[in-house]
N, C-alpha and C positions, 0 to 999 in steps of 0.2 A: 197854725195846722189849714187854715184855710189858701191864704196866701202860698204858700206851699203846694197845696194842691192845684189851685187854680197856674202858680207860674208852671208846674208841668204841665199841667193839661196844653198851654200856651204853646210850649216848647214841642212837645211831643205833636201838637197839629200842626204847624208849622215844619217840623221837619219831615213829616211824613207826607203831605199834601204837597206834589208839585206848582199845585195850582198855585199856592201862595208863597212862591220863591220869587217874589218882588221884594224892591228894595223898600217899601213901606215895613213888610213883613218881616225883613234878616234886621231892622231896626229893633222892631216889637221883642224878637228873638233875644237879641243882644239884650233889650231893656229887662225882658223877663230872666236872665241869667244874672244880672248883675242884682236885680230885686232878690233873686235866691240868695246870692251870697249875703247882703246885706240884712236878710231877715237868720242866714246861718251864722252870724259872724256874733250877731246881741242874744238870739230869742235861746240858745242852748243853755249858756249861764244862768241865764237869767231865771229859766225854768228848775232846773237845779236846785238853784238858791232857794227860790220859792218853795222846793219840796222838801228841802233837808232843812228849811230855818234860817240858814246863813243870811249874815250881810255882809259880807267883804267880800273881797276879791282881790289878789296879790298883787302887787305893781305890774309885775311883767303881761300878765294875764289882761289888765285895764289899758297897759301900752300898747299891745296888741289890739284888742278890741277897737280903740282909738284911732292907731293906725290904719286898721283895713276900713272902719267904717268912714273915715275920713276919704280913704282912697275910691272906695264903692260911691258913695254920694256924690265927688267931685267926678267920675266917670259917667256916672247918673246923668248929671247937669250937663256934662258936654254933649251926652248920647242926646238929649231931649231937644238941646240946640240945633244938632246935625237933623234930629227927625222935622224940627219946624222947618230949616232949611228944606229939605225935601217934601215936605206938604206945600209951601210956597213955590217951590221951582214947578211940583205938578199942577196948581192953581194956576200960578199965574204966568208961565212958561212951558205950557204944555209942548207945543212942539221941538220943544229944544229938551225934555225930560230925558228922551233914554241916551242921547250925548253928554249931557252934565252928570246924570246919576248912573251912569253904567255898572256893571257888578266891579269892575277893578275901583271905580272910584269909592263905590259903596264899601266895599273890605279897605280903603286905604283909610277912609272917616271913619269906619268904627273901630279900625287898629288905634288911630288917633285920640280917640275917647278914652280906652282902655289904657293908654299907654301913659 
């Protein structure tokens, strides 16, 4: 519940404050969305199973959870790699930051992470 609240707060803050519309916060917003997705994939079924005392899951439900979790974790790893490149460019090549990481390039990199 705390992770959902924290990610929701991050998403809301970045979306509402126009000073935070920079590449770093754009990628942080995407990371929070991915984290929300991975939490929403596993936690509801686990909570319902613990509340009702059940220890089983259907094959289709398990396959769906595994597929979504692998997809979201893969996208999260790709996004973390992109975020590290963003910080590398900001620190090591600050004069080229605007040209290397313009808004269009950031959207393309984030879309590649989600794909």
